N, C-alpha and C positions, 0 to 999 in steps of 0.2 A: 242368556243362552237357553235353548230348550231343554227342559228337566229330562235327564236321561231315563229315568224310571217311566215317566209318561210314554216316551217314545218307544221303550222297550214293551211296555203293556200293548200299545197299539201295533207293533210289529209282530206280536204273536198272533194277529190276524192273518198274517201272511201263511201261517201253518194252518188255521182252523175255520177261517171265515170261507164259506161256500162261495165260489165264484164262476162265472160262466166266461167262455171264450167264443165269441162269435164271428171272428174275422174270417173272412172268405177270399181275401185277395192272394196275390201271387206269393207273397213273402208270409211264412207262417210265424204266428205269435210265439216267442220264446216264454220260459219261465221268468227269465230277467226281466222282460218287458213287464209281465204281469207284476212282480215284486217291485221293480222300480216306480211304476204308475202308482200303486197302492202306498208305497212308502213316502211319495210326495204328499199324497193326501193325508195320511195320518201325522206326518211331520209338521204340515200345516195346521192340523187340529192342536197339536201338541203346543205349537207356537201360540195359537189363540189362547189355550189355558193359561199360558205363562205371561201373555202380552208381550212377546218378543217380536218387536217390530220387524228387526232384521231378518229374522227366520221366516216371519209371515210373508214379506215381500220376496224373499228366496224361493218359497214353495207355491207361489200364486201369480196369477196374472189377472190383472182387474180390467174391467170393461172400459173403465175412463180412469185417467190420472187422477181425478178428483177422489174416486173410490179407493185407490191405492194410498193416498194420503190420509184418509180418514180411518183406515184400518186401526191404527193404534189408538187413536182417539176414541173409537167405538167400543174396543175391548176394556179400555180402562172405565168407560160409563157403566158397561155392564159386563161383569165377569162370567166367563164360560166356566160351569162347575163340572160338567161332565159332557163327553162326547162319544158317539158311538156310530161305527159304519155299519149300516143295515143291509146294504146291497152293494155289489160291485161286479162289473162287467166290462171285459176288454173287447173293444169293438175292431181296433186294428193296431198297427205297430205305432200309430201317433195319436190314440184316442181310447180313452176309457170313460166309463160314467160311474159315479159313485153316489150312492144316497146315505145321508146322515142323519143322526137325531142329536140335536144340541140342548143341553139343559142348562138354562139360566134360573136365577132366583125367582124370577116372576113369569117366565113364559118357558115354553118348549117349542123348538123350531126344527121342523124336517123339511129337507130340501134334497134335490137331484142335481148334480153339478157335473159338467165334463172335466176330465184331466186330459191335458195336451202336452205333446212334446214340442218344445221352443228350443232351436239351437242344441238339441241333444239332451235337453233337461225336461223333466215331467213337471208341470204346474197345474193346479186347481184353478179353475176360472170362478173367480168372485165378483159379485156386484150385479149378477143377473137379475136379483129381485127388485133391483131399482128401477124406476120408469124413466130409463134413458132413451132419447131418440136415436134409433139405430140408422145407419147410413141409408139413405134414400135408395129405391130399387135403380133409378138411372145412373147412379154412382157406383153401382156394385158390379163385380165380375159378371158379364152378361152370361157365361157359362153357367153360373151358379143359378142365376134368376131362371134361365131357361129350363134347367133339370127340375127346379121347385115346381114351376108352372106345368111343365109336363106331366110331373108326377100328379099334381092336384088334378089337372085336367083327366088323367087316366083313371083316378078315382071316380070322377063325375061321370064319365063315360063307360066305366067298367072295362077299361082296357087292361087286361091281366099283364100282358107283355110290358106295358109302360109302367104298371105299378111295380112289376118285379125289377125292371132295369133302374128305375130312379128312386125306389124307395128300399128301406131296409127295416124288417121287423126283428126285434131282438127277444120277443116272447118265445117260448119253446113251443108253445101251442099255436101253430099257424093257422088255426080256425077262429082265433080270437080277432075281433075287430076293434081293437083299442085305438085311443088317439085318433089320428087323421082318418084313419080305416073305418070310423065309424060312418063317414060320409058315403061309403060304398053300399051301405043299407038304406039310404034315402034317396029319393028321386029330387028332393029339393036342395042337394048340397050346393053351397056357394062358397067362395073363397077369396081372400085378398092377401097378398104378400106386402106387409107395411114396411119391412126394411130388414137389412141383414147387416150383421157386425162378424168381421172377420177376427177370430182369436188366434189363429196359426195358419200357416201357409196351406194347409190342407182341411181345416176345419173352420166353420163359420156358424153363426147362431141366427135363426130366422125367426122373425116376429110374424105369426101367421094367424089371421083372423078367419074363422069358418062359421057357417050357418047352418045347422041341420035342423030340420023339423022347427023352425023358428027360434031356436036356441042358438044364441051367438057366443062364441068362445074366442077369446084371444090368448095364444100360447106361443112359448118360445121352444123351437125345436133344432136340433143340432143337424147340420149338413155337412158331409164330409166326402172326401175324395177317396174312391176306391177304384183302382185299376183305370185311371183316368176319366172316370164318371162320377160326377156329384150325386150323391145320395141323400134323401132325407130318412132319418130315423123316425118312424111314424108312430111308434107305440111308446116312447119314453120322452115326454115333453119335460121341460126344466122347471120344476115346480119348487116354490117356497111357501110354506105356510106355517103358522105358529098358533098356539093355543095358550091362553093365560093358565098359570099355575099358583096356587095359593100356598101360603105357609104350612098349611095343615091338610094336605089332600087325603081323602078317604080311600083306602086301600081295601079292595075287594079280593079276597084269598079264594 
């Protein structure tokens, strides 16, 4: 069972953590939606600290069944010492993005993950960092593929209407050209959609390879359904990175 003190500590974030609401669909996002989505994320992190496999399974959805089965095994091999939610943003009534910092004995992991609503329950998507083969483009909902390709082609051709229709920029500064929009500043922008993984009825993860000024990047982006139109979240790709941590780090005051 998840330690109640741990969960209570995390739930204080509901009161003090700065958050953003970007939903622009027909249905307004409620405070309950914001709280329930964040509660799922922090409950999952609390379960990780306690290595509570049942609770981890309750509050998460894995990219593959193999990932789900390995959750308990992995947390026993390397115990999570401390977890922190560093950023949290509501995108719609079915989707939120959360950034976390996870401290282990030998490393620090930072990651950005989606939280999705499945059958009325919020769950954090795990296993994104693994190199899983996503569903091929030919086997994916054609509406999703069309939206992604139209958005990327709009970036390449500087079609602002297409960018606005099929893209979503979460940054408050609309002048920023982060993520996929970096391609709008280059005449050599090339792209390829390698695959798509559905994680909920209205949310998918797309693996997109881009080439800008001879620099090749392959990132995973969230694609979600808003008012019957699939949109690519362009400035928040799903990142997982880790750095080593020694037993005696040097602290700079």
